[in-house]
C-alpha positions as CSV (number, residue, x, y, z in Angstrom):
1,M,0.6,4.3,9.2
2,L,-1.5,2.8,6.8
3,A,-2.7,0.0,9.3
4,G,-4.1,3.1,11.4
5,E,-6.0,4.3,8.2
6,A,-9.3,1.7,7.3
7,D,-10.2,4.5,4.7
8,G,-6.7,5.2,3.6
9,V,-4.5,7.8,3.1
10,S,-4.6,10.1,0.2
11,L,-0.8,10.0,-1.9
12,P,-0.3,13.5,-1.4
13,R,-0.5,13.3,2.1
14,L,1.3,10.2,2.3
15,C,4.0,12.0,0.6
16,K,4.3,14.4,3.3
17,R,4.5,12.5,6.6
18,L,7.2,10.1,4.4
19,G,8.9,13.1,3.2
20,L,8.8,11.6,-0.3
21,R,8.2,12.5,-3.9
22,M,5.3,11.3,-5.5
23,S,7.1,9.9,-8.2
24,V,9.1,7.7,-5.4
25,L,6.2,6.7,-3.5
26,L,4.4,5.2,-6.7
27,R,7.2,3.3,-7.3
28,E,7.6,2.0,-4.1
29,L,3.5,1.4,-3.7
30,A,4.1,-0.3,-7.3
31,W,6.8,-2.7,-5.8
32,I,4.0,-4.1,-2.9
33,G,0.9,-3.6,-4.8
34,E,-1.6,-6.1,-6.7
35,D,-0.4,-5.2,-10.3
36,P,2.0,-7.4,-11.9
37,I,5.5,-5.8,-12.8
38,G,7.5,-7.0,-15.4
39,G,5.1,-10.1,-15.5
40,H,5.7,-11.2,-12.2
41,A,2.8,-10.6,-9.3
42,G,3.2,-8.3,-6.4
43,P,2.5,-9.5,-2.9
44,G,-0.8,-7.5,-3.2
45,W,-0.3,-5.7,0.4
46,V,-1.5,-2.5,-0.5
47,R,-4.3,-1.0,-3.6
48,V,-4.4,2.5,-4.7
49,E,-7.9,3.6,-5.2
50,T,-8.9,6.8,-7.0
51,R,-11.6,8.2,-5.1
52,G,-13.2,11.5,-7.2
53,E,-9.7,13.4,-8.2
54,T,-7.8,11.7,-5.2
55,Q,-5.7,8.7,-5.0
56,V,-5.9,6.8,-1.8
57,A,-3.5,4.1,-0.5
58,V,-5.4,1.5,1.4
59,L,-3.9,-1.4,3.1
60,T,-5.3,-4.5,1.9
61,K,-6.8,-7.9,3.5
62,R,-3.5,-9.6,2.2
63,G,-1.2,-6.6,3.9
64,R,-3.1,-6.6,7.6
65,E,-2.0,-10.0,7.5
66,R,1.0,-9.4,6.7
67,L,1.5,-7.1,9.6
68,R,-0.1,-9.3,12.0
69,T,2.0,-12.2,11.4
70,G,5.1,-10.2,10.8
71,G,5.8,-12.3,7.5
72,G,5.9,-15.7,8.7
73,E,3.3,-18.6,9.4
74,P,0.2,-16.8,9.9
75,R,0.0,-17.2,14.1
76,E,-2.9,-19.1,15.8
């Protein structure tokens, strides 16, 4: 879903599309995001940006690479 949105997707819209509550979405984004949790760095696939009063989830370069390679070694 984020792969097709270069400018990202607002968190409320993402909740609606996925059928999730905001608290659940934020927990999931935390696990795949850039910030460390419990002293362990996240994989950095997604970043949450604040734009005015709106929070937007954006796929990072690392996240796009993960999608491209399927999580294995980079493809040539």
